[in-house]
N, C-alpha and C positions, 0 to 999 in steps of 0.2 A: 300667402301661398295659395295657388289656385288648385281646386280639386274638381274632378268630374265624378258625378254620381250616376251610376247605372241602375235604373229602376224600371218598374212596370206598375200599371194601375188599371183597375176596372173603373170605367168612367160613368157608369149609369147614375151615380149619385152626385156627380160633379157637373158644374156648368163650364166644363172645359179646363184646360191647363191654366190659362192666364188669369191672373188676379183681376177681379172686377168688383165694383161696389155692390153690396147687398146680395151677393150670391156666393156659393161655396165653390172654390176652385182648388185644384190640386196644388198649385203654386203657393197659395195662401196657407193651406194646411201644412205643407212642408216648412215654410218659413216660420210659422208659429211653433212648430215642433222643434226646429233647430234653435229657436230663441230660448225655449224652455231648457234645452240641454246645454247650450253654450253660454247662456246668460248674456247674450249680446245680439243685436239685430244682424241678421245674415241674409241679405238679398240673394235670390237664386235666379238663374237665367236658363230657360229651357231651350231644347233643340227645335221646338215648334210650338204651334198654337192649336191644339186639337179642339174640335167643337164640343159643345155640351153633349154628354152621354157617349162620347167616343172613347174607346179603350186604347191603351198602349201596352203591347207586350214587350216592347223595348223602347226606352226613352232615356235621354241624358239631360242633366242640367249641370251647370257649373256654379261654384260659389268660391269666394275669396275668404279664407279663414286664416287669421294671423296666429292664433294660439296653437300650440302643439296638440294634435289630435290624440285623444286616448285610443288605444288599440281596441277598446270595446265599443267605440262609437257605432259601428255597424250593428252590433247586437242591441245597443240601447235605442238607436233610432228605429229599428224595426219593432221593438217592444212598444215604443211611444206612438208610432204612426197607426192609423186605423187599418183594419184588416184588408182594405182594398188598395193599399199602396205598399209595395215591397221595394227594398233597397238591396241590390245584389253585390255591388262593388263600389268602393270609394277609392279613386285613383288620383294620386298626386301627379300633377302635370308640371312640365317645365315651361317657363314663359307665361304668356297670357292667351292661351287658346280659347276660342269662343264656341260654346255648345251649339249655338244656332247658326252663326255665320260661317263656321268652318265645315259644316256638314256638306258632303259632296253627293250623297244619295240618301233618299228616304224611301222606304218600301211600306206600302199599305196593303191590307187584305180586307175585303168586304164580303161577309157571309150572308147568304139569303136562304131561307127555307120556305117552301110553298105549301107544306102540310103542317097544320098547327101542332106545336110540340111545346108543352109547358116547360121542359128542361132547356129549351133554347131561347126562352123569351128575353133574357137579358144579354145574350151572347151573339144572337143572329137576328137579322131583320126578317119579319114574317110578312110575306105577300101572298095572299090567297089567290093564286093564279094557276090556271090549267093551260096546258098546251103551249107553253112558251117555245118559241122557235130558237133553240140554242145554237143552231148552225148560223142563223143570221146574226145573233148576238156575238158569236165568236168572230164572225167576219168583221164587224165594226171594232171589236176589241183589238184585232190585229192591225187596224188602221192607225191606232193611236201613236205608236212610235214613229210613224212616217211623217208626222206633222209636229211643229214646234210652237205655234201660237195658239194659246187656249183662251183667247179673249171671249169666245162664245160659250165657254164652259166654266164660268166663274161668276160670282156676284161682284158688283161694283168694280169692273175692270179699270175704270179711269183713276182709281186711287193708286194704282201701281205705276211705277216708272215704265215698266213694260210687262207684257203677258207671255213672254217666251218661257217655255219649260222644256227641258231636255228629257222627255219621256224615254227611258232606256229599255223598258220591258213592260208588256201588258199581256196578261193571259187569263183565260177562263177555264175553271176546273168544274167538273160535274160529278156528282156521286152516282153510284150504280143504279139507284132507284129513280134518279132524275127528279128528285124532290128537294135537293139542296145543291147550291153551287157557290163558288168562290171566285171573286174578281180580284186579281193581283196586279198591282201597278207600281213601278219604280221610276223616280225622277229626281233631278237635282233639287227641285222646288215644286211646291204646289200653291195654287191660288185659293182664295176664299171659297170654301165649299166645292172646290173643283172636282174632288172624287165623288161626292154625293150627287152633284149635278150630272157628271159623266155616267154614274150608275143609273140615275133616273132616265137618261136618254137610252142607255143600253136596254133597260126594261121596256121602254116604249118600242124599241126595235123588236124585242121579243114578242110583244103584244100586237105587232103589225100596225102600230100607231105612228111610227116614224120609219121611213124607208132607209135602206143602206145608203142610197144616193143623197138623201136629205141629211143624214148624219155626217157624211163626208163633206157635203156642201158647207156645213157649219164650220168644219175645220179649215176649209179653203177660203171661204168668204168672211169668216170671223163674225157671223151673225146667226142668231137662232132662227131656224125656219118655223118652229112651232114652240109654244110654251111648254116647258118641261120643269117639273118640280124637283127639288133635290130629294134623293132617296133618304130614308130614315137614318138618323145617326147611329142607332143601335145596330151592331153588326160590323161596324168599321173599326179597324185596328191599325194603329201605327206599329208595324211589326219589325222594322230594322232601320237603324241609322248608322251610316258609315262616315268615317273621317279619314283624311290622308294618313293620320298618325294613330288611329284607333279603329279597329274593326273586330268587335266582339260578337260572338254568336249570342242570340237571345238566351237568357238564363232560364226562361220559362217557356212552356208550350201553351199555345192557345188550346183551350180544352179539347181533349182527344176526340170527343164526339163531333167536333168541327173539322179536325184535320187528320182524320184516319187514313189508312192505307187505301181505302176504297175510292179516293178522289182520282179522276182521270182527266188528263189535260186534253181539251178539245182541239 
């Protein structure tokens, strides 16, 4: 029987979701925990591959479990998992739906603060920058849903069959003090480091190191006009995953200091 698991995790102490040799991953920790509980190897398949130190306030994985599940599995699993991984729902599915390939939309939020704050150090990216031009940044953010090919906005584009992404929504939010902002983006798929590279380019626009025309030229001509480094992984959250047959609201809120009522859409 196939089950979907609805979870969230803080990523700062993991080298991403996907299992890799000699590093700690969320997938490996979950598989090891399920083995201890179920006494049998249980591979799990996630809805995406978050980078090292990236968070997920909503994430799904599926697993095939033949034995009858104890009603207390949710409680036992949460007791056994580390503090930075939570399981909210275990959902019995019909047929063989796939947590990764069946997702029709993924939403990410990237938080940045420009004034040093020790309470944000693991939840938001710190860039000590003054006088960012938020109006220019907002202009390029609004360009994103108008284009489909993100070849210039990812690492190793040639490894993909194609670099087309259906970006459905992109917005920039700013707090009242103008020292914290949030970049929100939704798409059917994302390429390697696409969001962090996009955020890096948006910051370059804000610092007047990349013009609006140059930014749009990269979307049109599919080539980078200037070298841009990916933004830090800290501060990036996979915040919602949607399926044709499953559309749950996130069971947790990204910490209130990050998503308070003071945010204003630019």
